[in-house]
N, C-alpha and C positions, 0 to 999 in steps of 0.2 A: 494820578497813578503814582504808586510808590517807587521811589528811586533808591539806588544804593548809595550809602555814604562813602566818601573817599576813604580808601583803606590801602594798606600795604601788605606784602606777602607774609611778613612776620616769620614765624617758625613753621609755617604750613608745609606739609609734605605733598610734593607734586611730582608727576611723571610727565616728561616731554617726549612724545613719540615723533621722531623726525628731528632730533636734537642737533644733527649735523647739517641741517639745511639752512637756507638763507634767513628764515624767520626763527628757526629753532635755536641757532647759536646765540644770537643776541637776547632771545627770551630767557635762555638758561642763565646768561650772565646777569641780566636784570634781576631775575628772581633770587639768585644767590646773593647778589649785592644787598637785597632787602631782607636777607635772613632765612629764606625758604630752604628746605631740604629737597634738593632736586635730584631725581633719577633721570639721567639723560640716556634715552634709548635710541639706538641707531640700527641700521641693518646688520652691523657687525657685532652688536652687543647680544648678550644672552636673551632668549625670548622672554616675554612678559607672561605668556600663557604656556603652561606645561603641556606635555603630550596628552594628559588626561583632561585637558580643557579647563583646568583650575588656574586661577591667577597666582603668580608668584607673590611672596610676602610684600615686596616693594609695591606691587600694583594693588594688592589687597588693602594696604595701609594708606594709600594715597587719598588726599582730599580733593585734588583736582588732577585730571588727566587731559593734557593738551594733545590732540591728534593732528599733526602737521605733515605727516609722511605722505608722499606721493611719488610714484615712479614715472609719471608721464607729465608732459607739459601740454598746453592747448594744441600745439602743433604736432604732438606725437600720439594723442589719444586715439585718433581715427585709425592709424596704422598699427597700433600696438594694443589690440583689444585684450590680449592675454594678460598684459600688465594691468590694465584697468580692472579686469576680473580678479586678479591676485590682490590688488589693493583693497577691493571691496571685501573679499573673503577674509583678509587679515583684520580689517576693521570690525567685521561682524563677529569674528572669533574673540576679539577683545571685548566687545559688548556682551557677548554670551557669558564670558568669564566674569565680568563685573556684575552681571545680574545675579550671580550666586553669592555675592558679598552682602552681609547684613546691612551695612551702611555704605552703599556704593558711592564713589566719588562723582563730582561733577565732571562730565566729559565735554570738552570744548573742541568742536570740530571746525577746522579751517576750511571754508568753502569759498565760492566765487560769486560775485554779483552777476556773472554771466547767466546764472540760472534764471534770472528775471530780465536782464538787459538784452538778451538776444531776441526778444519778442518783436523788436523793430520800432518800439515807441521811443521817441526822442526825449520825452519828459523824464525827469529824475525818477528812478525806480524805487518804490517803497518795498518794505519786506512783504507786504500783502499784494504786490503786483502779481499778475499772472505769471507763473513759472512755466515758460514754454521754450526751453532750451533747444537750440538747433545743432550745436556742435557736440561731438562725442565727449569732449572734456566736460562741458557744462552738464550734459545728461548724467555723466558718471558722478559728478559732485552732488547733483540733486538726488540721485539714488541713495547716496551715503547720508545725506540729510534725512531722507525718509527713514532709513535704517535706524538712525539715532532717535529721531523724534517719536517713532512708533513704539519705542521701548520706554517712553517717559514714565510709565507706572513703576518701572523697575530700576531704571538707570537715568538719573537726571542729566539733561544735556542742553547745551547752548551751541547754536550755529552762528559763526561769524562769516558773513558774506563780504569778502574783500574785493576791492578794485585792483588797479595796477600798482602793486607794491614795488617800490624801488629804493635803492640806497647802497651804501658801501657793502662789498662782499657778495654782490649778486653775480653768481657764476653764469657764464654765457651758455644758453641751451637753445636749441633750434626752436623757432616759433614762439619765443617767450622773452619778454623784457626789452622793449624797444629802448628804454633809457640806457640800460647797461650796454646794449649793442651799439648804440650811437656814440656814447661817450668813449667806449673802448676803441671804436673805429677812429674817432677824432684824435685820441691819444696816440694811436699808431699811424696817423696820417693816411688812413684808408677812406675810401668813399663810404657814405652812409646810404644804406638801402632803405628806401621808403616804399612800403607796400600799400597799394591801393591809392586812396585819395588824401590829399593834404587836409581836407576838411573833416576827416575821420576824427572823432573826439573820444577822449578817455579821461578817467578820473584818477590822477596819480597821487598816491599817498605814501609818505615817507616811512621807512622801516621803523624808526624810533617811535613814531606815533602809533603804529600797529602794535608794537611790543608793549607800549603803555596801556593800550586797551586790554590786551590779554592779561597783563600782570595784575590789573585791577579786579579780575574776576575771582570769585571764590564760591564755596558751597552755598552761600546766601543768594547767589545769582539765580539759583533754581526757584527761589520764591517770587521772582518777578513775574508779571502777567504775560510776558512774551519770551519765546525761546530763540528767536531769530533776530539778529542785529546786523545792519549794514555798517561796514567799516570802510570809509573813504574820506577823501578831502571834501567832497560835496561841491567840487568845482570842475567844470568841463574845460578841457584843454585840447585844442586841435593839434594834429601832427605838425601843421604849419607853425603854430605858435610854439610848440615844443622845440622845433628846429631853430626858431629865432632865439629862444632862451639859451639853447646850447651854444649857438654862435656867440651870444653875449658872455656866457660863462667861460668858454674856452678862449675867446678872443681870436678866433681863427676863421678864415674863409673855408667853408666846407664844401666838398663835392658831394652832391646828392644824386643817387641813381634811382629813378622811378621804376618800381616793379609792379607787376599785376597783383591785384588783391588775391588772397588765399581763401580756401574754402572755410576756414574757421574764423576769418575776419568778419567784423560787423561794423556798421557805420557809426554807432554811438554807444557809449556806456557811461552812465552817470547815476550814482546812487543818492537817494535821499537818506541823510544820516541823522535826522532829527530824533529818531527813537533812541539811538545810542547816546546822544547828547542829553536827552531828557531823563532816561532811566539809568544809564551807566555813569552819567556825569563826564562823558568823554567827548572830545572833538579833536580833529587834527590841528596841530599848531605850527607845522613847518611849511612855510611858503615854498612853492615849487622851485623858484630860483635858488633859494638857500639850500634846499636839499640837493639840487644838481651840483652846486658848488662843493658840497661835502663829498660827493662821489668823485668829482673831477680831481680834487686835491689828492686823493689816494691812489690815482691810477699812474702806473709807470708810463713814461713817454718813450717813443722811439727816437733815435738820433735825428731822423729826418723831420720829426714833429717838434723837436725841442727848439 
């Protein structure tokens, strides 16, 4: 199968929807550093689609549109269905507007590996694994994947199913980001809350590696034989192992509070990332311990924890 050559952003025109988020901020920085003309769209910026449904010039002229915006976390999707519906409506409005462009850009949708990993199979999930999401969050992401891929004849699209992305700048949000929550707790000398079982496994991928995967995409990506790619480290790490690594990185004895599992929790999540390696020429490069160290270095310490 044909793979993409290694390439850089150059002077490509791109739009990042969700530019103020955890992934959007460093993605904009990376693209600009490589010479791309970046339109950074946030909830506070002017809309990209006019009241008449037509795309604004910046959107019409884009070659790649990254859609990273989400107003809910896995822990919030069940209780905030109105936000889930609003996110999907906004995304479909964007796609409808792009379908009117003579040469529409490639749309890159940030999705989640939970669409396939919630089926309960402990084996690494491929892009072709049965999509049987159980949580409201994963169901919402799968619906948006379908919205994008069903328009393939009019709007080229690529779905990136990501695992647990972590790194500096990850804001604390309920039910989202165990690495951020645990390292912030350690820095402030607070107990770490461990939900469910220490044997629960996740696939943790560092933010810089994710940004690299995204920055390498371009209009030519639409010519590949597949439109869905798993983006993860390809390595399973239990919560118990993560706890040990955090102890080693922080050099502290940590207090752990065991909490009952939550409705959106699942026992294992591991992605098969061979397709991205083969066709995109991408793979995660940052060992988990090294990534945790980068996060830890940037956190302020409480006086008690110093």
